[in-house]
All heavy atoms as a GROMACS GRO file, in nm:
protein
  491
    1MET      N    1  -0.358   0.669  -1.152
    1MET     CA    2  -0.450   0.629  -1.048
    1MET      C    3  -0.398   0.688  -0.917
    1MET      O    4  -0.280   0.684  -0.888
    1MET     CB    5  -0.455   0.477  -1.038
    1MET     CG    6  -0.537   0.430  -0.922
    1MET     SD    7  -0.532   0.251  -0.891
    1MET     CE    8  -0.563   0.182  -1.049
    2VAL      N    9  -0.488   0.741  -0.839
    2VAL     CA   10  -0.455   0.791  -0.706
    2VAL      C   11  -0.537   0.712  -0.606
    2VAL      O   12  -0.657   0.695  -0.623
    2VAL     CB   13  -0.486   0.942  -0.693
    2VAL    CG1   14  -0.465   0.988  -0.551
    2VAL    CG2   15  -0.402   1.022  -0.790
    3ILE      N   16  -0.470   0.662  -0.504
    3ILE     CA   17  -0.538   0.587  -0.399
    3ILE      C   18  -0.530   0.670  -0.272
    3ILE      O   19  -0.421   0.709  -0.229
    3ILE     CB   20  -0.472   0.450  -0.376
    3ILE    CG1   21  -0.482   0.368  -0.504
    3ILE    CG2   22  -0.538   0.378  -0.259
    3ILE    CD1   23  -0.405   0.238  -0.499
    4ARG      N   24  -0.643   0.699  -0.213
    4ARG     CA   25  -0.648   0.778  -0.090
    4ARG      C   26  -0.694   0.689   0.024
    4ARG      O   27  -0.790   0.614   0.011
    4ARG     CB   28  -0.746   0.893  -0.108
    4ARG     CG   29  -0.765   0.972   0.018
    4ARG     CD   30  -0.868   1.080  -0.003
    4ARG     NE   31  -0.952   1.090   0.114
    4ARG     CZ   32  -1.035   1.189   0.134
    4ARG    NH1   33  -1.046   1.284   0.044
    4ARG    NH2   34  -1.109   1.193   0.240
    5LEU      N   35  -0.623   0.698   0.135
    5LEU     CA   36  -0.661   0.620   0.253
    5LEU      C   37  -0.702   0.712   0.366
    5LEU      O   38  -0.631   0.807   0.398
    5LEU     CB   39  -0.544   0.534   0.299
    5LEU     CG   40  -0.501   0.425   0.204
    5LEU    CD1   41  -0.379   0.355   0.256
    5LEU    CD2   42  -0.614   0.327   0.182
    6ASP      N   43  -0.816   0.683   0.425
    6ASP     CA   44  -0.864   0.756   0.541
    6ASP      C   45  -0.857   0.665   0.662
    6ASP      O   46  -0.840   0.544   0.651
    6ASP     CB   47  -1.009   0.800   0.520
    6ASP     CG   48  -1.024   0.902   0.408
    6ASP    OD1   49  -0.927   0.975   0.383
    6ASP    OD2   50  -1.132   0.907   0.347
    7GLY      N   51  -0.876   0.725   0.779
    7GLY     CA   52  -0.882   0.649   0.902
    7GLY      C   53  -1.016   0.578   0.916
    7GLY      O   54  -1.106   0.592   0.831
    8PRO      N   55  -1.036   0.504   1.024
    8PRO     CA   56  -1.158   0.427   1.042
    8PRO      C   57  -1.285   0.512   1.052
    8PRO      O   58  -1.393   0.465   1.021
    8PRO     CB   59  -1.134   0.350   1.172
    8PRO     CG   60  -1.018   0.415   1.237
    8PRO     CD   61  -0.941   0.486   1.132
    9ASP      N   62  -1.270   0.639   1.091
    9ASP     CA   63  -1.387   0.727   1.102
    9ASP      C   64  -1.392   0.832   0.992
    9ASP      O   65  -1.456   0.935   1.006
    9ASP     CB   66  -1.390   0.794   1.240
    9ASP     CG   67  -1.420   0.695   1.351
    9ASP    OD1   68  -1.498   0.601   1.328
    9ASP    OD2   69  -1.362   0.710   1.460
   10GLY      N   70  -1.320   0.810   0.883
   10GLY     CA   71  -1.327   0.901   0.770
   10GLY      C   72  -1.204   0.986   0.752
   10GLY      O   73  -1.097   0.959   0.807
   11SER      N   74  -1.220   1.091   0.673
   11SER     CA   75  -1.106   1.172   0.629
   11SER      C   76  -1.044   1.258   0.738
   11SER      O   77  -0.939   1.317   0.717
   11SER     CB   78  -1.148   1.261   0.512
   11SER     OG   79  -1.248   1.351   0.554
   12THR      N   80  -1.106   1.264   0.854
   12THR     CA   81  -1.048   1.345   0.963
   12THR      C   82  -0.943   1.268   1.042
   12THR      O   83  -0.879   1.324   1.129
   12THR     CB   84  -1.157   1.393   1.060
   12THR    OG1   85  -1.224   1.280   1.115
   12THR    CG2   86  -1.256   1.484   0.988
   13GLN      N   87  -0.925   1.142   1.013
   13GLN     CA   88  -0.826   1.059   1.082
   13GLN      C   89  -0.728   0.999   0.983
   13GLN      O   90  -0.764   0.968   0.870
   13GLN     CB   91  -0.894   0.944   1.156
   13GLN     CG   92  -0.977   0.987   1.273
   13GLN     CD   93  -1.028   0.865   1.348
   13GLN    OE1   94  -1.054   0.762   1.289
   13GLN    NE2   95  -1.038   0.878   1.478
   14PRO      N   96  -0.603   0.981   1.025
   14PRO     CA   97  -0.506   0.916   0.938
   14PRO      C   98  -0.533   0.765   0.930
   14PRO      O   99  -0.598   0.708   1.017
   14PRO     CB  100  -0.372   0.942   1.007
   14PRO     CG  101  -0.408   0.960   1.152
   14PRO     CD  102  -0.545   1.022   1.153
   15PRO      N  103  -0.482   0.700   0.825
   15PRO     CA  104  -0.499   0.555   0.814
   15PRO      C  105  -0.415   0.484   0.921
   15PRO      O  106  -0.330   0.545   0.986
   15PRO     CB  107  -0.448   0.523   0.674
   15PRO     CG  108  -0.359   0.636   0.640
   15PRO     CD  109  -0.411   0.756   0.712
   16SER      N  110  -0.436   0.358   0.935
   16SER     CA  111  -0.362   0.275   1.030
   16SER      C  112  -0.212   0.286   1.003
   16SER      O  113  -0.170   0.291   0.887
   16SER     CB  114  -0.405   0.129   1.015
   16SER     OG  115  -0.315   0.043   1.079
   17PRO      N  116  -0.128   0.287   1.108
   17PRO     CA  117   0.017   0.290   1.087
   17PRO      C  118   0.069   0.168   1.010
   17PRO      O  119   0.176   0.172   0.951
   17PRO     CB  120   0.074   0.291   1.228
   17PRO     CG  121  -0.037   0.323   1.320
   17PRO     CD  122  -0.164   0.292   1.248
   18ARG      N  123  -0.008   0.060   1.007
   18ARG     CA  124   0.032  -0.060   0.932
   18ARG      C  125   0.015  -0.041   0.782
   18ARG      O  126   0.068  -0.117   0.702
   18ARG     CB  127  -0.051  -0.181   0.976
   18ARG     CG  128  -0.030  -0.219   1.121
   18ARG     CD  129  -0.122  -0.330   1.160
   18ARG     NE  130  -0.258  -0.275   1.155
   18ARG     CZ  131  -0.368  -0.346   1.175
   18ARG    NH1  132  -0.360  -0.475   1.197
   18ARG    NH2  133  -0.486  -0.290   1.171
   19THR      N  134  -0.059   0.062   0.742
   19THR     CA  135  -0.085   0.088   0.602
   19THR      C  136   0.026   0.177   0.547
   19THR      O  137   0.014   0.298   0.544
   19THR     CB  138  -0.223   0.155   0.585
   19THR    OG1  139  -0.318   0.081   0.657
   19THR    CG2  140  -0.262   0.160   0.439
   20THR      N  141   0.132   0.115   0.502
   20THR     CA  142   0.248   0.189   0.452
   20THR      C  143   0.252   0.188   0.299
   20THR      O  144   0.182   0.109   0.235
   20THR     CB  145   0.378   0.126   0.504
   20THR    OG1  146   0.389  -0.006   0.449
   20THR    CG2  147   0.382   0.118   0.656
   21THR      N  148   0.333   0.275   0.245
   21THR     CA  149   0.351   0.277   0.100
   21THR      C  150   0.402   0.141   0.051
   21THR      O  151   0.359   0.091  -0.052
   21THR     CB  152   0.449   0.390   0.060
   21THR    OG1  153   0.396   0.513   0.107
   21THR    CG2  154   0.468   0.396  -0.090
   22THR      N  155   0.490   0.081   0.126
   22THR     CA  156   0.546  -0.050   0.089
   22THR      C  157   0.437  -0.157   0.085
   22THR      O  158   0.430  -0.237  -0.010
   22THR     CB  159   0.657  -0.092   0.188
   22THR    OG1  160   0.758   0.009   0.188
   22THR    CG2  161   0.717  -0.225   0.153
   23VAL      N  162   0.350  -0.158   0.185
   23VAL     CA  163   0.241  -0.257   0.189
   23VAL      C  164   0.145  -0.235   0.072
   23VAL      O  165   0.106  -0.330   0.003
   23VAL     CB  166   0.165  -0.248   0.324
   23VAL    CG1  167   0.036  -0.329   0.320
   23VAL    CG2  168   0.254  -0.296   0.437
   24LEU      N  169   0.109  -0.109   0.047
   24LEU     CA  170   0.016  -0.080  -0.064
   24LEU      C  171   0.078  -0.112  -0.199
   24LEU      O  172   0.010  -0.164  -0.288
   24LEU     CB  173  -0.027   0.064  -0.058
   24LEU     CG  174  -0.118   0.099   0.058
   24LEU    CD1  175  -0.143   0.249   0.063
   24LEU    CD2  176  -0.249   0.025   0.049
   25THR      N  177   0.205  -0.081  -0.217
   25THR     CA  178   0.272  -0.113  -0.343
   25THR      C  179   0.273  -0.263  -0.366
   25THR      O  180   0.245  -0.311  -0.477
   25THR     CB  181   0.416  -0.057  -0.344
   25THR    OG1  182   0.410   0.084  -0.326
   25THR    CG2  183   0.488  -0.090  -0.473
   26GLY      N  184   0.302  -0.340  -0.263
   26GLY     CA  185   0.301  -0.486  -0.274
   26GLY      C  186   0.164  -0.540  -0.310
   26GLY      O  187   0.151  -0.629  -0.395
   27ALA      N  188   0.061  -0.485  -0.247
   27ALA     CA  189  -0.076  -0.529  -0.277
   27ALA      C  190  -0.113  -0.496  -0.421
   27ALA      O  191  -0.175  -0.577  -0.491
   27ALA     CB  192  -0.173  -0.464  -0.180
   28PHE      N  193  -0.076  -0.376  -0.467
   28PHE     CA  194  -0.108  -0.339  -0.604
   28PHE      C  195  -0.033  -0.426  -0.704
   28PHE      O  196  -0.091  -0.474  -0.802
   28PHE     CB  197  -0.075  -0.191  -0.628
   28PHE     CG  198  -0.116  -0.145  -0.765
   28PHE    CD1  199  -0.248  -0.118  -0.792
   28PHE    CD2  200  -0.024  -0.133  -0.866
   28PHE    CE1  201  -0.289  -0.078  -0.918
   28PHE    CE2  202  -0.063  -0.092  -0.993
   28PHE     CZ  203  -0.196  -0.064  -1.018
   29ARG      N  204   0.096  -0.450  -0.680
   29ARG     CA  205   0.173  -0.537  -0.771
   29ARG      C  206   0.115  -0.678  -0.777
   29ARG      O  207   0.112  -0.740  -0.882
   29ARG     CB  208   0.319  -0.542  -0.727
   29ARG     CG  209   0.397  -0.417  -0.757
   29ARG     CD  210   0.546  -0.438  -0.726
   29ARG     NE  211   0.620  -0.316  -0.731
   29ARG     CZ  212   0.664  -0.257  -0.842
   29ARG    NH1  213   0.641  -0.312  -0.958
   29ARG    NH2  214   0.731  -0.144  -0.835
   30ALA      N  215   0.066  -0.728  -0.662
   30ALA     CA  216   0.010  -0.863  -0.659
   30ALA      C  217  -0.123  -0.871  -0.733
   30ALA      O  218  -0.153  -0.972  -0.797
   30ALA     CB  219  -0.008  -0.908  -0.514
   31SER      N  220  -0.202  -0.764  -0.727
   31SER     CA  221  -0.335  -0.769  -0.789
   31SER      C  222  -0.337  -0.720  -0.933
   31SER      O  223  -0.427  -0.755  -1.009
   31SER     CB  224  -0.434  -0.687  -0.706
   31SER     OG  225  -0.398  -0.551  -0.709
   32ALA      N  226  -0.240  -0.641  -0.972
   32ALA     CA  227  -0.241  -0.578  -1.105
   32ALA      C  228  -0.254  -0.676  -1.222
   32ALA      O  229  -0.326  -0.646  -1.317
   32ALA     CB  230  -0.119  -0.489  -1.122
   33PRO      N  231  -0.187  -0.791  -1.220
   33PRO     CA  232  -0.202  -0.883  -1.334
   33PRO      C  233  -0.346  -0.933  -1.352
   33PRO      O  234  -0.384  -0.976  -1.461
   33PRO     CB  235  -0.110  -1.000  -1.300
   33PRO     CG  236  -0.010  -0.943  -1.207
   33PRO     CD  237  -0.085  -0.839  -1.127
   34ARG      N  238  -0.427  -0.925  -1.249
   34ARG     CA  239  -0.566  -0.971  -1.257
   34ARG      C  240  -0.662  -0.860  -1.300
   34ARG      O  241  -0.779  -0.886  -1.321
   34ARG     CB  242  -0.609  -1.025  -1.121
   34ARG     CG  243  -0.528  -1.144  -1.078
   34ARG     CD  244  -0.577  -1.196  -0.944
   34ARG     NE  245  -0.468  -1.270  -0.884
   34ARG     CZ  246  -0.403  -1.235  -0.775
   34ARG    NH1  247  -0.437  -1.128  -0.710
   34ARG    NH2  248  -0.305  -1.307  -0.729
   35LEU      N  249  -0.611  -0.736  -1.307
   35LEU     CA  250  -0.696  -0.623  -1.342
   35LEU      C  251  -0.700  -0.604  -1.494
   35LEU      O  252  -0.597  -0.611  -1.560
   35LEU     CB  253  -0.643  -0.494  -1.278
   35LEU     CG  254  -0.634  -0.493  -1.126
   35LEU    CD1  255  -0.570  -0.364  -1.080
   35LEU    CD2  256  -0.770  -0.511  -1.064
   36GLY      N  257  -0.816  -0.578  -1.544
   36GLY     CA  258  -0.830  -0.553  -1.687
   36GLY      C  259  -0.976  -0.552  -1.724
   36GLY      O  260  -1.061  -0.597  -1.648
   37THR      N  261  -1.003  -0.499  -1.840
   37THR     CA  262  -1.141  -0.496  -1.889
   37THR      C  263  -1.140  -0.494  -2.040
   37THR      O  264  -1.042  -0.453  -2.102
   37THR     CB  265  -1.217  -0.374  -1.833
   37THR    OG1  266  -1.356  -0.387  -1.865
   37THR    CG2  267  -1.163  -0.243  -1.888
   38THR      N  268  -1.246  -0.542  -2.098
   38THR     CA  269  -1.261  -0.540  -2.243
   38THR      C  270  -1.358  -0.428  -2.279
   38THR      O  271  -1.463  -0.415  -2.217
   38THR     CB  272  -1.315  -0.675  -2.293
   38THR    OG1  273  -1.225  -0.778  -2.254
   38THR    CG2  274  -1.328  -0.676  -2.444
   39VAL      N  275  -1.318  -0.347  -2.376
   39VAL     CA  276  -1.405  -0.239  -2.424
   39VAL      C  277  -1.431  -0.261  -2.572
   39VAL      O  278  -1.350  -0.318  -2.643
   39VAL     CB  279  -1.342  -0.100  -2.400
   39VAL    CG1  280  -1.329  -0.072  -2.252
   39VAL    CG2  281  -1.210  -0.086  -2.469
   40ASP      N  282  -1.547  -0.215  -2.615
   40ASP     CA  283  -1.585  -0.229  -2.755
   40ASP      C  284  -1.614  -0.091  -2.811
   40ASP      O  285  -1.684  -0.012  -2.750
   40ASP     CB  286  -1.709  -0.318  -2.767
   40ASP     CG  287  -1.736  -0.362  -2.910
   40ASP    OD1  288  -1.642  -0.356  -2.992
   40ASP    OD2  289  -1.850  -0.401  -2.938
   41SER      N  290  -1.555  -0.064  -2.926
   41SER     CA  291  -1.571   0.067  -2.990
   41SER      C  292  -1.602   0.047  -3.137
   41SER      O  293  -1.544  -0.040  -3.202
   41SER     CB  294  -1.442   0.147  -2.974
   41SER     OG  295  -1.438   0.255  -3.061
   42ASP      N  296  -1.691   0.130  -3.189
   42ASP     CA  297  -1.720   0.125  -3.332
   42ASP      C  298  -1.597   0.162  -3.414
   42ASP      O  299  -1.577   0.114  -3.525
   42ASP     CB  300  -1.835   0.221  -3.367
   42ASP     CG  301  -1.967   0.174  -3.310
   42ASP    OD1  302  -1.981   0.054  -3.282
   42ASP    OD2  303  -2.056   0.260  -3.293
   43ALA      N  304  -1.511   0.248  -3.357
   43ALA     CA  305  -1.393   0.297  -3.431
   43ALA      C  306  -1.281   0.193  -3.436
   43ALA      O  307  -1.216   0.179  -3.540
   43ALA     CB  308  -1.341   0.425  -3.366
   44VAL      N  309  -1.256   0.120  -3.327
   44VAL     CA  310  -1.141   0.029  -3.324
   44VAL      C  311  -1.177  -0.115  -3.292
   44VAL      O  312  -1.091  -0.202  -3.290
   44VAL     CB  313  -1.034   0.078  -3.223
   44VAL    CG1  314  -0.975   0.209  -3.266
   44VAL    CG2  315  -1.090   0.086  -3.083
   45GLY      N  316  -1.302  -0.142  -3.264
   45GLY     CA  317  -1.343  -0.279  -3.232
   45GLY      C  318  -1.321  -0.310  -3.085
   45GLY      O  319  -1.311  -0.223  -3.001
   46GLU      N  320  -1.309  -0.438  -3.056
   46GLU     CA  321  -1.293  -0.483  -2.918
   46GLU      C  322  -1.146  -0.477  -2.878
   46GLU      O  323  -1.058  -0.522  -2.951
   46GLU     CB  324  -1.345  -0.626  -2.905
   46GLU     CG  325  -1.351  -0.675  -2.762
   46GLU     CD  326  -1.416  -0.811  -2.753
   46GLU    OE1  327  -1.540  -0.818  -2.762
   46GLU    OE2  328  -1.341  -0.909  -2.738
   47ARG      N  329  -1.119  -0.421  -2.760
   47ARG     CA  330  -0.982  -0.409  -2.708
   47ARG      C  331  -0.978  -0.449  -2.562
   47ARG      O  332  -1.071  -0.423  -2.487
   47ARG     CB  333  -0.931  -0.264  -2.718
   47ARG     CG  334  -0.926  -0.207  -2.856
   47ARG     CD  335  -0.814  -0.267  -2.935
   47ARG     NE  336  -0.820  -0.216  -3.071
   47ARG     CZ  337  -0.717  -0.202  -3.147
   47ARG    NH1  338  -0.598  -0.236  -3.105
   47ARG    NH2  339  -0.731  -0.155  -3.269
   48GLU      N  340  -0.868  -0.510  -2.523
   48GLU     CA  341  -0.845  -0.545  -2.383
   48GLU      C  342  -0.758  -0.436  -2.321
   48GLU      O  343  -0.650  -0.404  -2.373
   48GLU     CB  344  -0.773  -0.680  -2.372
   48GLU     CG  345  -0.742  -0.722  -2.232
   48GLU     CD  346  -0.864  -0.768  -2.152
   48GLU    OE1  347  -0.967  -0.802  -2.214
   48GLU    OE2  348  -0.855  -0.768  -2.029
   49LEU      N  349  -0.805  -0.375  -2.213
   49LEU     CA  350  -0.728  -0.273  -2.142
   49LEU      C  351  -0.675  -0.334  -2.013
   49LEU      O  352  -0.749  -0.397  -1.938
   49LEU     CB  353  -0.816  -0.152  -2.108
   49LEU     CG  354  -0.882  -0.081  -2.226
   49LEU    CD1  355  -0.967   0.034  -2.174
   49LEU    CD2  356  -0.778  -0.031  -2.324
   50ALA      N  357  -0.545  -0.317  -1.989
   50ALA     CA  358  -0.483  -0.372  -1.869
   50ALA      C  359  -0.365  -0.283  -1.829
   50ALA      O  360  -0.318  -0.200  -1.906
   50ALA     CB  361  -0.434  -0.514  -1.895
   51ARG      N  362  -0.317  -0.303  -1.707
   51ARG     CA  363  -0.202  -0.228  -1.658
   51ARG      C  364  -0.077  -0.278  -1.728
   51ARG      O  365  -0.060  -0.396  -1.754
   51ARG     CB  366  -0.188  -0.250  -1.507
   51ARG     CG  367  -0.077  -0.165  -1.446
   51ARG     CD  368  -0.051  -0.200  -1.302
   51ARG     NE  369   0.025  -0.322  -1.285
   51ARG     CZ  370   0.156  -0.331  -1.298
   51ARG    NH1  371   0.227  -0.229  -1.332
   51ARG    NH2  372   0.217  -0.446  -1.279
   52GLY      N  373   0.013  -0.185  -1.759
   52GLY     CA  374   0.138  -0.221  -1.823
   52GLY      C  375   0.244  -0.264  -1.724
   52GLY      O  376   0.217  -0.284  -1.606
   53GLU      N  377   0.365  -0.277  -1.769
   53GLU     CA  378   0.475  -0.324  -1.685
   53GLU      C  379   0.528  -0.217  -1.589
   53GLU      O  380   0.577  -0.248  -1.484
   53GLU     CB  381   0.592  -0.371  -1.774
   53GLU     CG  382   0.558  -0.493  -1.857
   53GLU     CD  383   0.539  -0.616  -1.771
   53GLU    OE1  384   0.615  -0.634  -1.674
   53GLU    OE2  385   0.447  -0.694  -1.801
   54GLN      N  386   0.519  -0.091  -1.628
   54GLN     CA  387   0.578   0.017  -1.549
   54GLN      C  388   0.484   0.060  -1.436
   54GLN      O  389   0.364   0.075  -1.456
   54GLN     CB  390   0.607   0.137  -1.639
   54GLN     CG  391   0.685   0.245  -1.570
   54GLN     CD  392   0.721   0.358  -1.667
   54GLN    OE1  393   0.675   0.360  -1.780
   54GLN    NE2  394   0.804   0.447  -1.622
   55LEU      N  395   0.541   0.080  -1.319
   55LEU     CA  396   0.465   0.125  -1.203
   55LEU      C  397   0.544   0.233  -1.132
   55LEU      O  398   0.660   0.213  -1.097
   55LEU     CB  399   0.439   0.007  -1.108
   55LEU     CG  400   0.365   0.037  -0.979
   55LEU    CD1  401   0.225   0.089  -1.009
   55LEU    CD2  402   0.357  -0.088  -0.893
   56ASP      N  403   0.485   0.349  -1.115
   56ASP     CA  404   0.550   0.462  -1.050
   56ASP      C  405   0.471   0.495  -0.924
   56ASP      O  406   0.358   0.542  -0.931
   56ASP     CB  407   0.553   0.583  -1.144
   56ASP     CG  408   0.624   0.703  -1.086
   56ASP    OD1  409   0.689   0.690  -0.980
   56ASP    OD2  410   0.613   0.812  -1.144
   57VAL      N  411   0.527   0.467  -0.808
   57VAL     CA  412   0.459   0.490  -0.681
   57VAL      C  413   0.521   0.609  -0.612
   57VAL      O  414   0.643   0.616  -0.595
   57VAL     CB  415   0.469   0.365  -0.590
   57VAL    CG1  416   0.404   0.392  -0.455
   57VAL    CG2  417   0.408   0.245  -0.658
   58ARG      N  418   0.436   0.704  -0.575
   58ARG     CA  419   0.483   0.823  -0.502
   58ARG      C  420   0.385   0.851  -0.388
   58ARG      O  421   0.265   0.853  -0.408
   58ARG     CB  422   0.486   0.944  -0.593
   58ARG     CG  423   0.579   0.928  -0.709
   58ARG     CD  424   0.572   1.048  -0.798
   58ARG     NE  425   0.633   1.018  -0.927
   58ARG     CZ  426   0.658   1.108  -1.017
   58ARG    NH1  427   0.627   1.235  -0.996
   58ARG    NH2  428   0.714   1.074  -1.131
   59GLU      N  429   0.440   0.876  -0.272
   59GLU     CA  430   0.357   0.912  -0.158
   59GLU      C  431   0.326   1.061  -0.167
   59GLU      O  432   0.414   1.143  -0.192
   59GLU     CB  433   0.430   0.881  -0.029
   59GLU     CG  434   0.343   0.896   0.092
   59GLU     CD  435   0.409   0.843   0.218
   59GLU    OE1  436   0.511   0.773   0.209
   59GLU    OE2  437   0.358   0.872   0.326
   60MET      N  438   0.200   1.096  -0.148
   60MET     CA  439   0.158   1.236  -0.155
   60MET      C  440   0.116   1.282  -0.015
   60MET      O  441   0.044   1.210   0.055
   60MET     CB  442   0.038   1.250  -0.250
   60MET     CG  443   0.072   1.213  -0.392
   60MET     SD  444  -0.070   1.193  -0.503
   60MET     CE  445  -0.175   1.327  -0.462
   61ALA      N  446   0.158   1.400   0.023
   61ALA     CA  447   0.119   1.455   0.152
   61ALA      C  448  -0.022   1.514   0.141
   61ALA      O  449  -0.060   1.567   0.038
   61ALA     CB  450   0.217   1.563   0.195
   62ALA      N  451  -0.096   1.505   0.248
   62ALA     CA  452  -0.229   1.564   0.250
   62ALA      C  453  -0.218   1.716   0.255
   62ALA      O  454  -0.127   1.771   0.316
   62ALA     CB  455  -0.305   1.514   0.372
   63SER      N  456  -0.310   1.781   0.190
   63SER     CA  457  -0.313   1.927   0.189
   63SER      C  458  -0.378   1.979   0.317
   63SER      O  459  -0.472   1.921   0.368
   63SER     CB  460  -0.392   1.976   0.068
   63SER     OG  461  -0.410   2.115   0.074
   64ALA      N  462  -0.328   2.089   0.366
   64ALA     CA  463  -0.388   2.150   0.485
   64ALA      C  464  -0.521   2.215   0.453
   64ALA      O  465  -0.609   2.225   0.537
   64ALA     CB  466  -0.292   2.253   0.543
   65ALA      N  467  -0.538   2.260   0.330
   65ALA     CA  468  -0.663   2.322   0.288
   65ALA      C  469  -0.753   2.218   0.223
   65ALA      O  470  -0.708   2.136   0.144
   65ALA     CB  471  -0.635   2.434   0.189
   66THR      N  472  -0.879   2.219   0.259
   66THR     CA  473  -0.975   2.125   0.202
   66THR      C  474  -1.079   2.202   0.124
   66THR      O  475  -1.142   2.293   0.178
   66THR     CB  476  -1.041   2.041   0.312
   66THR    OG1  477  -0.941   1.975   0.388
   66THR    CG2  478  -1.137   1.940   0.254
   67ALA      N  479  -1.100   2.168   0.000
   67ALA     CA  480  -1.202   2.232  -0.082
   67ALA      C  481  -1.337   2.170  -0.053
   67ALA      O  482  -1.349   2.050  -0.044
   67ALA     CB  483  -1.168   2.218  -0.230
   68ASN      N  484  -1.437   2.252  -0.038
   68ASN     CA  485  -1.574   2.201  -0.016
   68ASN      C  486  -1.660   2.224  -0.135
   68ASN      O  487  -1.663   2.315  -0.200
   68ASN     CB  488  -1.637   2.266   0.108
   68ASN     CG  489  -1.571   2.214   0.235
   68ASN    OD1  490  -1.532   2.100   0.241
   68ASN    ND2  491  -1.560   2.300   0.334
   0.00000   0.00000   0.00000
């Protein structure tokens, strides 16, 4: 999963300085146990999909080039 944050007026502005990797990681860890969905497949039947125990958080720099 990749989470992208823009500023208040869109992608031309950076997000708020209060929006740090630490804050986002904490929010994701707090909400992750509540995330999940049930899927049904003819091949395997009904399955519950949820986030596992491992979490790898990496900050990514924005690219200078933008594809249109």
